[in-house]
N, C-alpha and C positions, 0 to 999 in steps of 0.2 A: 800119489801126490795130489792134494786138492786143498784149496782155501776158498772160503766164501766171503765175499765182500758185499756189504750193503752200501749202495751209493745213495747218500742221504743229504738232506739240506735243511729241513726244518721250516721251509717256506717255499711257495711256488715261484716260478719265474726265474730260477737260477740256471736253467738249462741242464737239469739233472739227467733227463733221458738222452739228450745229445751227448753229454759227458759219459754216460754209461756205455753207449755204443762206440764212442770214440776210443775210450780206454779198452773196450773189448776188442776192437779191430786191431789196435796197436799191440795188445798183449797176445793176440792170436798169431802174430808173427813168430812167437816163441813157444806158446802154450796152447793146449786144447781148452778153448773158452766156451762156456755156456752162459748166455744172458737170459735172465728171467724177468719179465715184467711183473713185479710183485706189487705194483700199484693197482690193486684190483678194483678200486672205486673210481679212479681217474686215469685209466690206462691210455697210453698213446704211443707206446713203442711199436705197435703194429703199423702205425702210419709212417714211422721213420724207417721201416724195413720193407715196405711194399707188401705187407701181409694183411691189409684191411679186408681181404676176402678169404682169410684162412678158414679151412674146413673145421678146425678145432682149436680152441685156445685154453689157457689156464682156467678160465671159468668152467669149461666143460670138465676138466680134470677135478676141480674142487667140488663140482656137483656130482661127481662119480659117474659121469656120462661118457668119459673117454679116458684111455690110458695115457700116461705121460708121453710115450713115444709118438702118439698121434698128434700131440700138440707141440712137437719139437720140429723145427725146420732148419735146414742148412742154408744159411744166408751170410754172404760177405766174409767167408772164412771162419764163421762161428756157428754154433748151434743157438737158436733163438726160440724162446718159449714166450709167445705174445699172450696178452690178456685181452678179453673182449671188452666191449663198451656198454653192454646191456646193464641197466640199473636193476632190472628184475633178477638177472643172473647174479649180480653182486649181492643182492639181499638174500638170495637163496643158497649161495655157495657156502660151503663149510671151510672157513679159513684155516682151521686146524689141520686140514689135509695138506697144507703147504709143507709141513714137516716131512711127510713121506715123499712129496714131490722133490724137495731139495735133496733128501737122502738118496733117492733113486738117481737123480742127475749127477750126484757126486761120484758115482761109479765110472762115469765116462768123461770126466773133466779134470783139468789141472786147476782151473780158475772158474769159480761161479761168481757172476756179478748179478746182484739183486737190485733192480731199479725200484727204489722204495718210495712210498707215499711221502708227500711233502710235509704232512703234519702228523703228530702222534695222537690221533683222535679216536682210535678204535682198535679192537683186537687185530683186525686185518692189517691196520696201518703199522702196528709196532712189531708184528711177527718177523719181518725181514731183518730188523735190527737185532732182535732176540736170537734169531737163528745164525746170524753171520759170525764169522771169526773176528772180523774187524770192519769198521766203517770207513768209507772214503767220504769226506765232508765236502760238498760243493757249495760255495757261497760267493756272494759279491762283496767287494771291499767297502761295506757300510756297517755301522754299528748295529742297526736292526737285524741285518742278515747274520752278523756274527752272534748276536744274542740268541736268535732262533737256533742256529747251529749248535751253540753250546748246550742248549736244552736237549738236543738229540744226543750229544756226547754224554751228558750226564745220565740220560736214560740208558744208553748203551752200557756204560760202566756198571750200572746197577745190575745188569744181567751178565757181566763178565765179558762183554764185547769190547775189544780195544779199538783204537783209532789208528788207521794206517797212514793218514795224512790229510791235508787240507788242499783243495784245489780251487783257486780263484777263477771264476768263469764270467764271461760277458763283461770284461773290464774295459771301461771307456777312458779311465783316467789313471795312468800309471802312478801318479802321485798319491792316489788314494791308497794304494798298496803300502807305500812308505808310511802313511799316517796310521795304518792299522796293524802293521807288521809286528810291533812290539806286543800288542794285545793277543795276536794269534799265537805267537811264540810262548807267551806266558800262560795262556789258558788251554791250548789244545795239546794233546799228548803226542800227536804225530807231527812230522815235518810238513812244510809247505811243498807240495809236489810240483806245482807250476802255476803260471798265470796265463790264462787264455783270453785274448782280446775279443771284444765284440766283433761279430762277423755276419755280414749279410749272407754269406755262403751257407750258414747254418739254417736259415729260413728257407733258402732255395733248395737245400738238400731235403728238408722235410717235405716240401711240396713235390719233390721228385720221388719221394718214397725211398730215399737212400740215406745211410749214415753219412755224416759230414766227411769222414775220411775216404769214403768211396766217391762222393760227389765232387769234392774239391780237395784232393790229396795234397796239393801244394799250397793251400791257403795258410796264412800265418796261424790261424786258429788250429788247423790240423797239425802243423808242426809243433805247436805248443802242447797239444794233447799227446803226441808221441813222446815228447820229452817228459811229460808227467807220468806216462805209463812206464817209461824207463826208470823213473825215480821210485816207483812202487816196488817194494821188496816183497815178492811172493814167497811165502814160507811153506816148507815141506810139511805135509801131514798125511797120515795113512788114510786112504779112502774109506776103509772099513770102520776105522775108529771115528772118523768124521761123520760118516753116515749114521753110526750108532748114536752119536751125540745129537744129531738133528732129530732122530726119531724119539729121543727121550727129553727133548728140550721142554722146559717149563713154559706153559702158555699163560701169559697174564690175562686176568679177567678184564682189567681196565688199564689204560696207560698211566 
């Protein structure tokens, strides 16, 4: 059993990495979860998990300098594959190797969460969406954020990737959800998974090198993320079939 989700937003600042790790920790209470920092150009998952001094990262794997298992770490009840922050490594790494990385990780996971780049501006940026079974869309309750997220969904559809649901994050005004709810229901394929309030604890967690659910498990935002994970329907898939699909995935030349 395995399903790959790309956690995507279409713009920066939505708290995508915080959301990825929070969903991962919540799902890990029931499933074997592996989280991959697939944002190879603007990686920051390693800072959220205390792995800023990791011996090997996804960059090393994509460069062919390390096997996948060397860049995989057991953290907070999950397996985590961080990515490095070197611009030189980003330029030299072969993004097409991500297909094999994801296929290999599928052998040991029920759920794969791919922390995706904010924008669809390059081959490395679109690959997580292309490889995923479904996307989880993280957005703020504003029209610009919704518009950007819709572009991600449209792109995902064009490659047969579905939408698992929408997660509102960093919400300061509950009334904004009501004003935009009709548009979300109309335009997005999946349900609204949850609404996560803005939280000072999220920033404190990052500074401590911990996911939010580890740093402040009882914070309102943490509770909201757990509820969102509970609303996410994880679908059964044969690991061998899924791995074969990853390995044969079409890689777009341009987004």
